[in-house]
N, C-alpha and C positions, 0 to 999 in steps of 0.2 A: 519331588517331580513336582508339586502345585508350588512350591516356595520359587522355584525355578522359574517355572512360568512367573510369575508375580513380578520376580525381578525382573525378566526380560520385559515384561507390559511397564514397568516402572523406568526402566530406562528409556524409552522407546517415547513413553508420556515427557520425558524430561528433555530427550532431544528435539521432538515434536516445540515444546514448548520453548526452549532455547532459539531453534531456529524459526521460529515465527516472534520471539522479540529482537531477535536481530533482523527479519524484514520488517519490521517496525520502527528499527531506528533508522532503517534505509528509507523506508517512506517519508519518514517528518523530515530527513533529510532533501527527499528530492522536491518535496512538496515547497519548503522555502525555497530552493532553489529556484523554482516555477515561477512563485508567487515576486523572486528579486526580479526576475526578466519583465514581468508587469508592470512593477514599481506597486505591487499589492501586499497587504502584509496579512501574514498566515494568522488565521483565528484560533482560540484556544489552545496554539502550538500541539495539536494532534492533529492524527488522523484514523480514522475506522474500517475494518477490515471489512468489504462490504460481498466478498465473493472467494471463494479460494477450489481452485481446480488443480487436476495433474494431467500434463501432460509432455512429447518428447519435442527437445530442441532439434536445433538441424544436426548437433552432434550423436542421436538418437538416444540421451541421455535422458532418464524422470528428471523431469520439474515441476516445481510447484507455481502457479499463476495464482498472483493474491490480485484483487481488485480493491483499491481503498478509495472512501472518500475527506476531504477535507471544506472547511470553508475558508474565505478571504473575503477581503475587502479591500478595494480601491480607493474609497473616497471614505473612510471611516463610518458611513452610515449605513448601508447595505450588504447584508450578506450576501456570498455567492459559493457557489459549491464547485469545486474543481473533482478533479478522477486521475488515480494513476493506477496502472497495470503494471504489474511488477512480476518478471519471470525470473526465480531465483533473488539473487537480489538485483538485478539488473533492469534497468525503467526502460517499459517497452515502449508506453504509450502516455503523453497524458492529455488532460483535454480542462480548461476554465471554460465555465458558462458565457458566455457571451452578456458583456456589459450594456450593448447599445443594442438590441434585436433587431431587425428591420421588419417593419409591419405590414404587410401588404393590404 
């Protein structure tokens, strides 16, 4: 009985790991696309997951919400931060740090 439980836990962990790797692959793709839209360069060619949560989508199915951050540069000197929110494998929201903030 213990060996069966161990196998089930191992399979669940393996599925979670695979799902996380797939999601990260999509996050890098989305980050590159957002940078290309703004004529920016994705730095380090990577993203970091900052948040993970579970929620239901509009079809009443459980999905994993993941938030990622990434660094990019427009001028090759300054490092700016971007964020992505992904539901399952679909990009829900992206935000790039403002290059020219308005100071009042």
